[in-house]
Backbone bond lengths (Angstrom), bond angles and torsions (degrees), N, CA, C in turn:
res aa  C-N    CA-C-N  psi(-1)  N-CA   C-N-CA  omega(-1)  CA-C   N-CA-C  phi
1 M - - - 1.370 - - 1.520 113.12 -
2 V 1.179 113.09 -35.11 1.459 119.04 178.38 1.535 107.60 -60.88
3 K 1.246 110.86 -38.82 1.446 114.55 -179.65 1.520 109.57 -65.06
4 K 1.286 116.08 -41.38 1.452 120.38 178.71 1.501 109.92 -66.49
5 L 1.237 117.60 -38.92 1.449 122.28 179.86 1.517 110.14 -65.30
6 K 1.260 115.40 -41.09 1.463 119.47 178.21 1.528 109.33 -65.19
7 E 1.277 115.93 -39.79 1.461 119.72 179.55 1.514 109.89 -66.25
8 L 1.336 114.40 -39.87 1.461 118.05 178.70 1.512 110.51 -65.59
9 T 1.240 118.44 -41.99 1.455 122.13 179.08 1.513 109.13 -64.10
10 Q 1.263 114.06 -42.39 1.462 116.26 178.29 1.534 109.79 -66.10
11 D 1.315 114.56 -38.70 1.458 118.75 177.68 1.522 110.43 -64.93
12 K 1.325 116.42 -39.98 1.464 120.10 179.01 1.522 109.83 -66.49
13 E 1.293 116.42 -41.11 1.472 119.66 178.69 1.525 110.16 -65.00
14 L 1.314 113.94 -41.00 1.455 119.10 178.60 1.526 110.13 -64.84
15 A 1.298 115.73 -44.59 1.469 119.91 179.50 1.506 109.62 -64.43
16 S 1.318 115.45 -40.80 1.468 119.68 178.31 1.526 109.76 -64.55
17 A 1.294 118.17 -40.34 1.466 121.97 179.24 1.525 110.10 -66.38
18 V 1.318 115.87 -39.83 1.466 120.25 179.01 1.521 109.08 -66.49
19 R 1.365 115.68 -44.74 1.464 119.30 178.17 1.507 110.89 -60.52
20 S 1.289 115.60 -43.73 1.465 120.59 -179.70 1.525 110.32 -62.89
21 S 1.316 116.63 -43.40 1.466 120.22 178.64 1.517 110.74 -65.56
22 A 1.301 117.11 -42.63 1.461 120.88 178.81 1.518 110.03 -62.33
23 Q 1.351 114.84 -42.10 1.469 119.14 178.46 1.528 110.34 -61.87
24 Q 1.307 117.27 -42.09 1.469 120.81 179.94 1.545 110.29 -66.25
25 I 1.329 116.73 -40.90 1.455 120.53 178.92 1.527 109.49 -63.28
26 W 1.322 115.92 -44.07 1.470 120.29 178.12 1.515 110.72 -59.96
27 Q 1.307 117.54 -45.58 1.462 122.04 -179.49 1.532 110.88 -66.34
28 A 1.330 116.93 -37.12 1.459 120.46 177.03 1.538 109.03 -64.52
29 G 1.311 116.44 -40.65 1.463 120.33 178.36 1.523 111.40 -63.31
30 L 1.341 115.42 -44.09 1.469 119.36 177.98 1.527 110.95 -63.61
31 G 1.302 115.80 -40.52 1.471 120.33 178.20 1.527 110.72 -63.44
32 A 1.330 117.50 -42.86 1.472 121.76 179.17 1.527 109.80 -64.59
33 F 1.337 116.01 -40.34 1.455 119.93 178.96 1.528 110.80 -63.59
34 A 1.334 115.87 -45.43 1.468 120.17 179.67 1.524 110.61 -62.56
35 K 1.332 115.15 -44.10 1.463 118.82 179.42 1.527 110.55 -64.37
36 A 1.329 117.66 -40.05 1.455 121.60 179.62 1.527 110.18 -64.04
37 Q 1.347 115.69 -39.41 1.460 118.39 177.44 1.523 110.38 -64.17
38 E 1.304 115.48 -45.44 1.468 120.54 -179.12 1.514 111.28 -65.48
39 E 1.314 116.51 -49.10 1.457 121.76 -180.00 1.527 110.63 -71.90
40 G 1.301 117.44 -36.31 1.468 122.07 -178.84 1.520 111.01 -60.85
41 G 1.296 118.32 -41.21 1.464 121.69 177.84 1.514 111.10 -61.28
42 R 1.360 114.59 -45.01 1.470 118.11 178.97 1.533 111.00 -67.48
43 V 1.306 118.41 -41.55 1.466 122.20 179.91 1.531 109.70 -63.94
44 F 1.352 115.83 -43.14 1.464 120.00 178.89 1.525 111.04 -61.68
45 S 1.316 116.58 -44.42 1.471 120.54 178.67 1.521 110.61 -62.32
46 K 1.326 115.66 -41.41 1.465 119.70 179.28 1.527 110.60 -64.13
47 L 1.334 117.75 -42.42 1.460 121.67 178.26 1.530 111.32 -63.25
48 V 1.320 118.23 -40.72 1.464 121.91 178.09 1.523 109.58 -62.65
49 K 1.326 117.03 -43.98 1.467 121.25 -179.63 1.527 110.73 -62.32
50 E 1.332 117.58 -46.01 1.458 121.00 179.40 1.536 111.08 -65.19
51 G 1.310 117.71 -38.10 1.467 121.47 178.10 1.524 111.23 -64.09
52 T 1.313 117.10 -40.40 1.466 121.66 177.97 1.527 110.58 -63.11
53 Q 1.336 116.06 -44.02 1.464 119.62 178.94 1.532 110.86 -63.96
54 F 1.310 116.78 -41.90 1.465 120.81 179.13 1.528 110.73 -62.72
55 Q 1.326 117.23 -43.15 1.459 121.35 179.17 1.521 110.50 -62.11
56 Q 1.317 118.68 -41.73 1.470 122.49 179.52 1.528 110.55 -62.60
57 R 1.338 116.44 -43.81 1.470 119.29 178.44 1.528 111.01 -63.57
58 A 1.326 117.01 -40.62 1.466 120.65 179.69 1.527 110.52 -64.52
59 E 1.332 117.77 -42.05 1.461 121.02 178.81 1.527 111.05 -64.13
60 D 1.328 117.48 -39.03 1.472 121.08 177.78 1.523 110.49 -62.60
61 K 1.335 116.70 -43.93 1.463 119.95 -180.00 1.524 110.85 -65.92
62 V 1.320 117.15 -40.44 1.461 120.90 179.11 1.530 109.73 -63.34
63 A 1.338 117.57 -41.13 1.467 120.93 178.61 1.530 110.26 -63.62
64 D 1.331 117.31 -41.80 1.470 120.85 178.85 1.527 110.47 -63.09
65 V 1.312 116.30 -45.44 1.464 120.68 179.77 1.531 109.88 -64.89
66 G 1.335 116.41 -39.63 1.468 120.28 178.41 1.519 111.43 -61.61
67 D 1.327 117.97 -42.51 1.458 121.52 177.70 1.530 110.76 -62.93
68 S 1.326 116.11 -43.85 1.463 120.14 179.66 1.525 111.20 -62.29
69 V 1.308 116.63 -44.13 1.462 120.73 -179.78 1.526 110.17 -65.73
70 S 1.325 117.00 -39.44 1.470 121.00 179.05 1.530 110.44 -62.96
71 K 1.318 117.41 -45.37 1.464 120.91 178.32 1.526 110.78 -62.77
72 L 1.308 116.54 -41.77 1.456 120.98 179.19 1.525 110.46 -63.51
73 A 1.330 117.01 -43.24 1.464 120.96 179.62 1.530 110.73 -64.20
74 D 1.343 117.80 -39.40 1.460 120.64 177.53 1.524 110.89 -62.30
75 G 1.328 116.21 -44.19 1.467 120.61 179.09 1.517 111.92 -62.00
76 V 1.310 116.80 -43.52 1.463 120.98 179.60 1.525 109.65 -65.67
77 G 1.342 116.70 -39.75 1.471 120.23 178.61 1.511 111.68 -62.13
78 K 1.326 116.92 -42.48 1.468 120.54 179.00 1.527 110.81 -65.11
79 Q 1.324 116.40 -41.40 1.463 119.78 178.95 1.524 110.79 -64.23
80 A 1.317 116.53 -41.64 1.464 120.17 179.71 1.520 110.45 -65.27
81 S 1.316 117.22 -40.28 1.466 121.19 179.06 1.526 110.06 -63.25
82 G 1.320 116.63 -44.87 1.461 120.55 178.11 1.519 111.56 -62.23
83 S 1.312 116.74 -39.49 1.461 121.16 179.15 1.520 110.67 -65.06
84 W 1.334 117.58 -41.50 1.464 120.86 178.87 1.521 110.53 -65.08
85 D 1.343 116.78 -39.66 1.460 119.91 178.99 1.534 110.30 -62.59
86 K 1.336 116.14 -44.79 1.463 120.12 178.80 1.529 110.82 -63.14
87 L 1.319 116.49 -42.86 1.454 120.86 -179.95 1.527 110.48 -62.56
88 E 1.315 116.61 -41.20 1.467 120.76 179.10 1.529 110.59 -64.24
89 Q 1.320 116.75 -42.42 1.467 121.04 -179.79 1.534 110.15 -64.52
90 V 1.317 117.50 -44.70 1.469 121.34 179.36 1.527 109.57 -61.94
91 F 1.329 116.99 -42.65 1.464 121.25 179.53 1.527 110.65 -61.33
92 E 1.340 117.32 -46.28 1.467 121.14 -179.85 1.532 111.07 -62.17
93 E 1.335 116.96 -41.54 1.465 120.41 179.35 1.529 110.89 -63.60
94 R 1.312 117.10 -42.83 1.469 120.53 -178.86 1.521 111.33 -67.10
95 V 1.325 116.96 -39.56 1.468 119.99 178.17 1.522 109.28 -64.66
96 A 1.336 117.43 -43.14 1.464 120.86 179.40 1.528 110.64 -61.77
97 R 1.333 117.27 -41.94 1.461 120.37 178.38 1.521 111.09 -64.65
98 A 1.320 116.84 -41.81 1.473 120.40 -179.88 1.525 110.11 -64.44
99 L 1.317 118.24 -42.51 1.460 121.13 178.94 1.531 110.94 -64.95
100 A 1.321 116.87 -39.76 1.462 120.54 178.46 1.535 110.23 -66.25
101 T 1.323 116.63 -37.07 1.464 120.90 -179.38 1.524 111.14 -64.17
102 I 1.316 117.80 -39.78 1.465 119.75 -178.57 1.521 111.82 -87.49
103 G 1.328 118.20 -0.54 1.459 121.55 172.44 1.513 115.23 91.48
104 V 1.295 118.85 17.26 1.461 121.11 176.69 1.524 107.91 -77.71
105 P 1.351 116.78 123.85 1.471 118.35 -177.32 1.528 110.94 -69.05
106 M 1.323 114.69 147.97 1.463 121.86 178.88 1.525 108.58 -87.25
107 Q 1.292 116.66 173.47 1.456 121.80 -177.60 1.526 111.84 -62.27
108 N 1.327 116.92 -41.15 1.470 119.41 179.63 1.544 111.03 -67.96
109 D 1.350 118.07 -32.37 1.466 121.30 176.30 1.527 110.47 -64.77
110 I 1.319 115.68 -42.71 1.465 120.19 179.94 1.522 110.30 -66.55
111 A 1.317 117.28 -39.32 1.468 120.40 178.02 1.529 110.23 -63.40
112 A 1.336 117.74 -40.65 1.466 120.93 178.03 1.532 110.18 -63.91
113 L 1.329 116.94 -40.76 1.465 120.13 177.85 1.529 111.24 -63.83
114 H 1.316 117.79 -39.59 1.468 120.98 176.72 1.531 110.46 -60.86
115 A 1.319 116.27 -42.14 1.464 120.17 179.30 1.532 110.35 -63.64
116 K 1.321 116.87 -42.27 1.464 120.23 178.65 1.528 110.63 -64.74
117 I 1.321 116.68 -40.79 1.472 120.49 179.04 1.519 110.18 -62.30
118 D 1.330 116.91 -42.92 1.462 120.47 178.77 1.531 110.37 -61.81
119 A 1.324 116.26 -43.46 1.471 120.21 179.78 1.527 110.32 -64.65
120 L 1.312 117.33 -43.25 1.463 120.85 178.47 1.527 111.42 -64.84
121 S 1.305 117.97 -37.35 1.467 121.49 177.48 1.519 110.46 -62.06
122 V 1.328 116.50 -40.96 1.468 120.83 178.32 1.527 109.30 -65.21
123 Q 1.329 117.79 -42.79 1.465 121.41 179.42 1.537 110.82 -64.41
124 V 1.319 117.68 -42.36 1.465 121.03 179.07 1.523 109.75 -63.21
125 A 1.304 117.64 -42.84 1.464 120.77 179.41 1.530 110.18 -63.12
126 A 1.335 117.48 -41.50 1.466 121.21 179.16 1.522 110.47 -65.61
127 L 1.319 117.75 -44.19 1.463 121.18 179.23 1.529 110.92 -65.20
128 S 1.308 117.74 -38.79 1.464 121.22 177.66 1.517 110.26 -63.92
129 A 1.319 117.18 -40.16 1.460 121.14 178.97 1.526 110.01 -66.42
130 Q 1.328 118.10 -40.26 1.469 121.40 178.72 1.532 110.23 -65.13
131 A 1.312 116.58 -41.70 1.465 120.41 179.96 1.525 110.11 -64.21
132 A 1.298 118.15 -38.64 1.464 121.99 179.62 1.520 110.35 -68.25
133 V 1.322 118.10 -38.70 1.469 122.05 179.84 1.527 109.82 -68.20
134 K 1.322 119.16 -41.42 1.456 122.70 179.91 1.528 110.59 -69.00
135 A 1.298 118.17 -37.35 1.450 122.01 -177.47 1.532 111.07 -73.97
136 A 1.264 120.11 -30.77 1.464 124.12 -175.83 1.529 112.32 -66.64
137 P 1.339 124.95 -46.07 1.451 122.78 -177.91 1.528 112.22 -69.64
138 K 1.282 121.43 -31.32 1.455 124.05 -177.81 1.525 111.39 -73.96
139 A 1.268 117.04 -28.26 1.459 120.60 -173.89 1.520 110.99 -75.39
140 T 1.350 115.30 145.22 1.458 121.17 175.21 1.517 106.79 -79.07
141 P 1.310 117.75 167.73 1.454 118.79 -178.84 1.520 112.05 -56.80
142 K 1.325 118.70 -37.43 1.459 119.78 179.22 1.526 110.26 -68.42
143 T 1.281 115.89 -48.15 1.454 119.89 -178.63 1.518 110.77 -72.96
144 A 1.320 117.80 -25.20 1.465 120.39 178.65 1.512 109.52 -64.21
145 A 1.317 116.93 -38.00 1.460 119.99 178.42 1.523 109.89 -65.70
146 K 1.330 117.02 -36.08 1.456 120.37 179.03 1.529 111.01 -73.79
147 V 1.331 116.11 -38.65 1.460 120.56 -177.79 1.520 110.30 -70.80
148 A 1.323 117.88 -36.59 1.458 121.17 -177.40 1.527 111.36 -58.34
149 P 1.355 119.33 -47.26 1.457 117.34 177.45 1.523 111.42 -64.42
150 K 1.335 117.92 -34.69 1.463 119.27 178.43 1.517 110.87 -65.55
151 A 1.339 116.70 -39.28 1.469 120.11 178.42 1.512 109.70 -66.08
152 A 1.327 117.04 -39.05 1.459 120.47 178.18 1.526 109.77 -64.93
153 V 1.327 114.90 -39.39 1.463 119.00 177.98 1.524 109.13 -66.97
154 A 1.303 117.24 -38.42 1.461 120.85 -179.88 1.521 110.06 -66.47
155 K 1.335 117.36 -35.99 1.468 119.94 179.35 1.521 110.75 -74.78
156 A 1.305 117.80 -35.89 1.455 121.20 -176.63 1.534 111.79 -59.82
157 P 1.323 120.32 -41.79 1.463 118.28 179.74 1.516 113.09 -68.38
158 A 1.318 119.49 -15.30 1.464 120.24 -179.38 1.519 110.42 -63.15
159 K 1.324 117.37 -39.60 1.461 119.59 179.56 1.528 111.40 -69.72
160 P 1.325 119.42 -47.95 1.466 117.49 176.71 1.515 111.71 -62.17
161 A 1.321 117.69 -32.50 1.462 119.69 178.34 1.520 109.31 -65.19
162 A 1.324 116.08 -37.90 1.460 119.11 178.32 1.519 109.98 -66.51
163 R 1.331 115.51 -35.36 1.471 118.02 178.09 1.521 110.73 -72.22
164 A 1.295 116.92 -35.83 1.458 121.04 -179.33 1.515 111.43 -77.59
165 A 1.325 116.74 -14.70 1.457 120.58 -177.44 1.520 112.80 -59.11
166 P 1.343 120.62 -40.78 1.470 117.52 178.50 1.518 112.61 -60.90
167 R 1.351 116.85 -31.67 1.459 118.19 177.62 1.527 109.68 -69.15
168 A 1.313 115.69 -37.75 1.464 119.84 -179.98 1.518 110.53 -72.08
169 A 1.329 116.95 -21.86 1.457 119.90 -178.38 1.519 111.26 -64.16
170 A 1.308 117.32 -24.22 1.453 119.74 179.30 1.515 111.11 -67.57
171 K 1.370 116.22 -25.81 1.459 119.89 177.52 1.517 108.01 -90.06
172 P 1.301 117.76 122.46 1.469 118.72 -179.60 1.531 111.06 -69.00
173 A 1.318 115.35 131.57 1.467 121.05 177.15 1.515 107.89 -117.56
174 S 1.300 115.06 140.60 1.462 117.24 -178.97 1.526 108.70 -82.50
175 K 1.301 116.99 144.27 1.459 123.46 -177.59 1.523 112.31 -62.84
176 P 1.299 119.31 -50.56 1.466 119.67 -176.96 1.523 111.92 -59.07
177 A 1.316 118.52 -38.65 1.453 120.92 -179.57 1.524 110.36 -66.09
178 A 1.306 117.99 -38.90 1.465 121.83 -179.95 1.526 109.95 -67.66
179 R 1.317 117.68 -39.44 1.474 120.97 179.10 1.528 110.69 -67.07
180 A 1.325 116.19 -41.32 1.459 119.87 -179.26 1.529 109.86 -64.08
181 A 1.315 117.29 -40.49 1.461 120.84 178.78 1.526 110.58 -65.56
182 A 1.314 116.95 -38.77 1.471 120.74 -179.97 1.542 110.26 -67.46
183 K 1.337 117.35 -37.27 1.468 121.31 -179.72 1.527 110.02 -67.79
184 K 1.341 116.95 -39.39 1.458 119.83 -178.77 1.510 110.42 -66.56
185 K 1.313 119.10 -39.39 1.451 122.85 -177.53 1.518 111.76 -76.88
186 A 1.313 118.42 -30.68 1.472 121.17 -177.38 1.508 110.41 -75.95
187 P 1.360 118.05 128.63 1.469 120.19 175.94 1.521 109.51 -75.06
188 P 1.297 117.93 149.93 1.473 120.09 -179.25 1.523 109.55 -65.00
189 A 1.275 116.20 140.20 1.464 120.66 -176.75 1.502 111.86 -94.86
């Protein structure tokens, strides 16, 4: 029995030692948990603060890069616009030269021709009126009746000729030839 008693005592001591160790392990775990909670809150707050600072720096850099890219894009846009303007001007000049080379009249040439046609129409009307006035006194009453319709007919084509003149303006006429024709038709004054 003594032997059993000794074994029991040893068993009790062992159980007590195990209980004591388990109790210490449990308390160490609780202490670690409490410390982790306490430290974890501070670590979490510190991480949030550092993350906020990092985000602010990143946003500042992105804004700086955005401004730089915007300025660069504006500069490139202005250069491209200037290049297109120059290209358009060169194209217009070359087309104008090509048209002049093949003899296509320009707008100012056509306007000058219109002015000449208007002046010639006025001269033709004046000459027709002079011819009618000179022909009327020489004619006898019988022939005056015949001449009057002819003069009216002669005056009537002056207006259609003036209307047809813009169509004729497309055909280039030389000045000296037009003057010579006008001199031949005009009676001496």
